[in-house]
C-alpha positions as CSV (number, residue, x, y, z in Angstrom):
1,X,0.2,-0.1,0.0
2,X,1.1,3.7,-1.1
3,X,0.9,6.4,1.8
4,X,2.5,8.8,-0.3
5,X,1.3,11.9,0.2
6,X,0.6,15.5,-1.3
7,X,-0.1,18.9,0.0
8,X,-1.7,21.8,-2.2
9,X,-2.3,25.2,-0.3
10,X,-5.3,27.1,-2.4
11,X,-7.3,30.3,-1.8
12,X,-10.8,30.5,-1.9
13,X,-12.7,31.1,-3.8
14,X,-10.3,29.3,-6.1
15,X,-8.7,31.9,-8.1
16,X,-7.0,31.5,-11.5
17,X,-3.8,31.0,-9.8
18,X,-5.0,28.3,-7.5
19,X,-6.6,25.6,-9.8
20,X,-3.5,25.6,-11.5
21,X,-1.6,24.7,-8.9
22,X,-4.2,22.1,-7.6
23,X,-4.0,21.0,-11.4
24,X,-0.6,20.2,-11.2
25,X,-1.1,18.8,-7.7
26,X,-3.6,16.3,-8.7
27,X,-1.3,15.3,-11.7
28,X,1.6,14.2,-9.4
29,X,-0.5,12.8,-6.6
30,X,-2.1,10.2,-9.4
31,X,1.4,10.0,-10.9
32,X,2.3,8.9,-7.5
33,X,-0.7,7.1,-6.7
34,X,-0.6,9.2,-3.4
35,X,-3.2,10.8,-1.4
36,X,-3.4,14.6,-2.0
37,X,-4.5,17.0,1.1
38,X,-6.5,20.2,-0.7
39,X,-5.3,23.1,1.9
40,X,-7.0,26.3,2.9
41,X,-5.5,28.6,5.0
42,X,-7.6,31.8,7.0
43,X,-6.0,34.1,9.1
44,X,-6.8,34.6,12.3
45,X,-7.0,38.4,11.4
46,X,-9.4,37.8,8.4
47,X,-13.2,38.0,8.8
48,X,-15.1,34.8,7.8
49,X,-14.5,31.4,7.8
50,X,-14.2,28.4,5.3
51,X,-15.3,24.9,6.2
52,X,-13.8,21.8,4.5
53,X,-17.5,21.1,3.1
54,X,-17.8,24.1,1.4
55,X,-13.9,24.1,0.0
56,X,-14.5,20.2,-1.2
57,X,-17.3,21.4,-2.6
58,X,-15.1,23.9,-4.9
59,X,-12.8,21.6,-5.9
60,X,-15.2,18.9,-6.8
61,X,-17.6,21.6,-8.8
62,X,-14.1,22.4,-11.2
63,X,-12.5,19.0,-11.1
64,X,-14.7,15.8,-9.6
65,X,-15.0,13.7,-7.3
66,X,-10.9,13.1,-6.0
67,X,-10.9,9.7,-4.8
68,X,-7.7,9.6,-2.8
69,X,-8.8,13.4,-1.4
70,X,-9.0,15.0,2.3
71,X,-9.5,18.3,2.6
72,X,-8.5,20.8,5.7
73,X,-8.9,23.6,6.7
74,X,-6.2,25.6,9.3
75,X,-6.4,28.7,10.9
76,X,-3.3,30.8,11.2
77,X,-1.5,34.2,11.6
78,X,0.8,33.2,8.9
79,X,-0.3,31.3,5.6
80,X,3.5,29.9,5.0
81,X,3.7,29.1,8.4
82,X,0.3,27.2,8.7
83,X,1.2,25.4,5.6
84,X,4.7,24.1,7.1
85,X,3.0,23.0,10.5
86,X,0.4,21.0,7.9
87,X,3.3,20.2,6.0
88,X,5.1,18.8,9.0
89,X,2.7,17.2,11.0
90,X,0.6,15.6,7.8
91,X,4.6,14.0,6.8
92,X,4.3,14.7,3.2
93,X,6.3,13.8,0.5
94,X,5.9,16.9,-1.4
95,X,3.4,19.9,-1.5
96,X,2.4,21.9,-4.6
97,X,3.2,25.4,-4.6
98,X,2.3,28.5,-7.1
99,X,5.5,30.4,-8.3
100,X,3.4,33.7,-6.4
101,X,3.9,31.7,-2.9
102,X,6.8,30.2,-3.5
103,X,8.8,33.6,-2.9
104,X,7.0,34.4,0.1
105,X,7.6,30.6,0.8
106,X,11.5,31.5,0.3
107,X,11.7,34.7,2.8
108,X,9.8,32.7,5.4
109,X,12.1,29.9,4.9
110,X,15.3,32.1,5.2
111,X,14.0,33.5,8.2
112,X,13.2,30.2,10.1
113,X,15.9,28.1,8.8
114,X,18.3,30.5,8.3
115,X,18.7,30.3,4.2
116,X,17.8,30.8,0.6
117,X,17.4,27.5,-0.5
118,X,13.8,26.6,-0.2
119,X,13.7,23.2,-1.7
120,X,16.5,22.6,0.3
121,X,15.5,23.4,3.3
122,X,12.2,21.9,3.4
123,X,13.7,18.7,2.2
124,X,16.6,18.6,4.6
125,X,14.2,19.7,7.3
126,X,10.5,17.9,7.1
127,X,12.0,15.4,3.8
128,X,10.0,16.9,1.7
129,X,9.3,17.8,-2.3
130,X,8.1,21.7,-3.4
131,X,6.7,21.5,-7.3
132,X,6.3,25.1,-8.1
133,X,4.2,25.8,-10.8
């Protein structure tokens, strides 16, 4: 049994960039026969809550039912930090992020891991591959 896991953070409602990132994550997960975690982070400072059910419905409306998918909504002060926490807690093998998000991750990783190499830091610290869309 393969227990590989791919995490993809998305905005809600799904933006054009989130859809492109999600499409790539679906491809990566299917190629690896992995479970796909679709993650949305709601910032504490923003009003409004997104439910797992709403996130799942939006994804399934666009892509149909994904048989090996789970949907996670986290609250946090920093989106990138909440994503890192989910990646670490879930023991993800890969995280698929958009190129816009990659720049923010690099800045945060610089602060957290003391170096500009996002992919290297995640691989070293979390044993996780980063796929940038």
